[in-house]
C-alpha positions in Angstrom: 106.1 118.2 -138.7 107.8 121.7 -138.2 110.8 122.0 -136.0 110.0 123.2 -132.5 110.5 126.9 -131.9 113.0 127.7 -129.2 112.0 130.3 -126.6 114.1 133.5 -126.2 115.5 132.2 -122.9 116.9 129.0 -124.3 120.6 128.9 -124.9 121.4 129.5 -128.6 123.5 126.3 -128.8 120.4 124.2 -128.3 119.6 124.4 -132.0 122.4 121.9 -132.8 121.2 119.3 -130.2 119.0 116.3 -131.0 115.3 116.5 -130.1 115.7 114.5 -126.8 118.5 116.8 -125.6 116.6 119.9 -126.6 113.5 118.8 -124.7 115.6 118.2 -121.6 117.2 121.6 -121.9 113.7 123.2 -122.2 112.4 121.2 -119.2 115.4 122.2 -117.1 114.9 125.9 -117.9 111.2 125.8 -117.3 110.8 124.1 -113.9 108.3 126.5 -112.4 110.4 128.3 -109.9 113.2 130.7 -110.9 115.7 129.3 -108.5 115.3 125.8 -110.0 115.2 127.2 -113.5 118.6 128.9 -112.9 120.4 126.1 -111.1 119.1 123.1 -113.1 118.9 125.0 -116.4 122.5 126.1 -116.2 123.8 122.7 -115.2 121.9 121.0 -118.0 122.7 123.6 -120.7 126.4 123.3 -119.7 126.6 119.5 -119.8 123.8 118.2 -122.0 125.9 117.7 -125.2 128.3 115.4 -123.4 125.8 113.2 -121.6 125.6 109.5 -122.6 122.2 107.9 -123.2 122.4 106.4 -119.7 123.1 109.8 -118.2 120.2 111.3 -120.2 118.0 108.6 -118.6 119.3 109.6 -115.1 118.7 113.3 -115.9 115.1 112.5 -116.9 114.5 110.7 -113.7 116.0 113.6 -111.7 113.7 116.2 -113.5 110.7 114.2 -112.2 111.3 115.4 -108.7 109.4 118.4 -107.4 111.1 121.8 -107.7 111.0 122.4 -103.9 112.9 119.2 -103.2 115.4 119.8 -106.0 116.1 123.3 -105.0 116.6 122.4 -101.4 118.9 119.4 -102.2 120.9 121.3 -104.8 121.4 124.3 -102.7 122.4 122.2 -99.6 119.4 123.3 -97.5 118.5 119.7 -97.1 120.5 116.5 -97.7 119.5 114.3 -100.6 117.6 111.4 -99.2 119.5 108.1 -99.7 116.6 106.6 -101.8 116.8 109.5 -104.2 120.6 109.7 -104.5 122.0 109.0 -107.9 125.3 109.9 -109.6 123.5 112.5 -111.7 121.9 114.1 -108.7 125.2 114.1 -106.8 127.0 115.7 -109.7 124.3 118.4 -110.0 124.6 119.0 -106.2 128.3 119.5 -106.5 128.0 121.9 -109.4 125.1 123.8 -107.9 126.7 124.2 -104.4 128.8 127.2 -105.2 127.7 130.8 -104.6 125.8 132.1 -107.6 125.1 128.7 -109.1 123.0 129.1 -112.2 124.3 132.5 -113.0 126.7 133.2 -115.9 130.3 133.4 -114.7 130.4 137.2 -115.2 127.4 137.7 -112.8 128.6 135.3 -110.0 129.8 136.9 -106.7 133.5 136.9 -106.3 
């Protein structure tokens, strides 16, 4: 079976990741809404290489939530419901809370 072709908007470092991690990066960057793509995609691309197998399981569970809910929770527009709260989702919320979350450092507002 041929190797999957990475899209132009995938970070170049994804080609050194194992297939599970590459799939998760792809899913994080192709959520359906640009806001979610930016916030979730940047978080996943930045951290995916260091995630343990248990953290990958948690990330997969988080990615099952609808974009609207994730975008609201991660931007702080709505609190994360207690029944949905996980260490991974909390970590994502902290990293996505800053102004310009999802944007490369050089494009973030100062």
